[in-house]
N, C-alpha and C positions, 0 to 999 in steps of 0.2 A: 683623910673621913670616908667613914661609910655613912651613904645617903639612908638615914631613919625618919626623915621625915621633908615634907615639902612643905614653904610657904612661897606668898605670895599677896599680892595686893588685890588679886580677883580682877583685875580689867580684864578686856575684853582682848585679843591677841595672845602675846607669849606669856601674861600670867595667867590667865583661863588653862589655855594648850600645857602649862606644867603643872597644876592641879587635875584636869583631865588624865595624863600619864600618871599619874602618881596613885589616883583612885583605880584608874586600870588596873594596877599592879597590887594593889593594897596597900599601897602605901601611905603613913598619915600625911593628913593635910594641916594646915592651919595658914595663921598669917593675919594681919591687920588692913582692915578696910576703910573707906570714908563710912562716915557715919550718915545712917541710913542704906547703906550696903550700895552709895553710888560707882555706877558705874556708865562709858558714855552709852549705852544699850538700855540704861534703866537698872532698876534694883538688881545687883548679884544674886542670881540663882540661888533658889536655898539646896540647892542637891550640893553645894559646895559646903560641906558641913565646919563645925572648929574656924569659922572666920568670924572676929572679932571688930566690932567697929568703935572705930577712934570717936572722941566726944567732937568732932569737927566734920567736915565735910569737904574739905582740903586735901587734895590729894596727897601735898608734900609730908603731912606727919604721918600717914599710913607708909609712903615710902620711907621715912627716917624710921620708925618705930621698926620696919620688919627687917631692915637692915640690923639697926641696934639688938633686934632678939635675935638673929641665924645666927650659925657660927660662921658663914662665908657667902657670898652673892656672887650669880653668876648672872651676867647680862646678855641675851641674845639681840644680834641687830641684822641687818644688809645695812650696808653702809655708816658710817660716823654715827657716835651717840650722841642723841637730841633728846630736847624734853626732857620728861619721867627719867628718862634713861640716865642721861646725863648727870640729874641730882643723885639717881641713885648711885653711879660711882662714886661723884663728891661725895655723898654724905660719909660711903663705907672707907673713901682714904681719910676723911676727917676725925670717921669715929676708929681708925687704924685695923679694920675687918678685912680680911682675904676677898677680895674683889678681881674678876676676871672677866672680862668683854672679850666676844667673841663676832666678829664682823662678817657674817656668814656670805657675803658676796664675794670675800676673798678665798674662802674654802668653802669644800664640801661636808658633808654632813657628816662623813667616815670620818675625815681628817677632823674635824671638830670636837667628836666624841672621843678620840684619842687624845687632842689635846687638853681636852678636860679632865678627862680621865686622869691624863699624868699631872694636872696641876691639884688636883684634890687628893691624889695619893700623897701628896706632902704635906696635907692640913688634918688637924684633929677637929675633932666636933662630929655630928648626926645632922645639924639642922641646914639645909641651903636655901636661899632665899633665890627665886629664881624672877628675871627683870626683863623686860624688852617692851618693843613697843606696843601700842594696841592697835589693834587688826585695821581703824580707819586709817592710821599710817602707815600701815604695812600690812597687807593682804595676805602676803604670803608666812607671816610670821607663825601665824598657828600650828600651820603643820610640820614644819620646820622645828620648832620647840618641843613639840609634843614627841616628835621621832627622838629625838636628842636624850630628851630626858627620861621617855623610856628606854632607851638604850641604856643611860648612866646606869638607872635604877636596876635594868636587868642584870647589868656589868657587876652589881654590888654583893659584897661576899658568896 
């Protein structure tokens, strides 16, 4: 899989880190977000273009639609998947979509990039959905996700 587009649900933490990494590298972004651009810190900033609002403010709808509209989903966490991250994995499995979760409490960023790169190399497509915990649940996930996605984008073609 060659990453040509990054999508996410725009929440604080992993979602925004992936979008920021893509924007910094000039890679197009997108994804579904809750009605009103709802996030834990208020409306998702307008600096994130091409995010489309669902018809509801429920997080679950945007999560499901981002899995549906991507070629594969990457979930990053520090520890076991919980909450929306666990639902993301469930939706991907339910839809038969490729999904890979990385517990960053068990491996360093370099090893994670290698493992993810190997997983991506066996996939077809161009749109990667990136998910993980929100900032309030994992304050360290933003920096880790941004670094990983930046390295993955830098490694593309």
